[in-house]
N, C-alpha and C positions, 0 to 999 in steps of 0.2 A: 245702280248695280256695282260699284264698287264697295256696299254695303252688302254683297250678296257673298261676296266674294272674299272678302274677311275673314268671317267669320269657317268658311269651309278650309282657306289656310291655315286657321288655327286650328282644328281639330283634326286637318292632315297632319301636323306637324306632331302634336299629342301622339297620334296611334305612330309614328316612325320612333317617336322617342319612345312610348310606350314599349313598343317593339323591340329596342335595340337596350333600353334596363333588364326585359325579362332576358335575353340572350346571355348579358351582360352575367344577369342573375344564374340564368341555367351552367355556363361557362366556372363562375365563382363556388359553384356547390360542387363543381366535378373538381377541381383543383383540391377543394375543402378533402374530399373524401379520398383523392393519391395521397393529399398530405397525411392524412389522419393513417392511412396504409405504410405508407414510409416508416413513419413513425412507431409501428405498432413493430418491421422487422427488424427499426433501430435498435427498441428496449430489446427484441427478442436476442440480438446478436451482441447485445451488451451484458446483456443476462448469462448468455454462453461461456462470453471473457470472462466472468466473474467466476461462474465456475471452474473454468479451467483455470483461471489464477489460485483458488482456492488450494485445488485439487494440488498444485502446485508447489505453492506454499508447503501444504500436510506435508509431501514427501522431502519437501529441502532441510522443515526441523525434522523428519525421523533420519534425518541421513545426519544432521550436527550435534540433534543429542548424544549421542556416542564421543561426540569433539569433546562437549559441555562439560563432558564425565571426564573427558583425558586431564581435559586444562581442570576441572576442581581436581581430583585424584594429584596431578603436576605439583598445583597450587602445598597440598597439604603434605602431598611429600617432603618437599622443598621446605618446609616450614618445621617438617618431621625432624631432619637433615638439623635444622638450625638449636632445636629442642636436646639430638644427641651430642652435637660441636658441641654446645656451653655446659651438659652433663661433660664430656667426654676431658672438657680446658678445667671443669671445679675437681676433676677427678686427678689429671697429672697436676695442677697447683700442687696438690696435696704430696703429689711423689718428690716434684721438684724442690720440695721445702724437706723432703727428707734428705734429698739425695747432696742438697744445700750442706744439710746438717753432718750427716756424713763426709761429705768432704771437708767439713770445717774441725772436724775430731782429727782425718787422716793427716790433715795440714800441721797437726798442733805437734 
């Protein structure tokens, strides 16, 4: 009698385990499908965020370009003033020499 019960118990256990494993596999497939949907939505959100960032960056660059040009103008203007200052000091140096010579002649 015990010989007849053991195979029946083993078959019942195998059937129950098979049913449980099939149920777990179906749940796992469902979870993976939902995960795929979530990842698609996340990718869409990231793509939209990148588009917003790109357009915002282009607008900021467009706004800042005149300021960069102004900065270059100020830098070049300053350099021009230094050149003009050097030229004026060169011209005035000759005048100072002439003035010193005139003062020296007047003093004699």
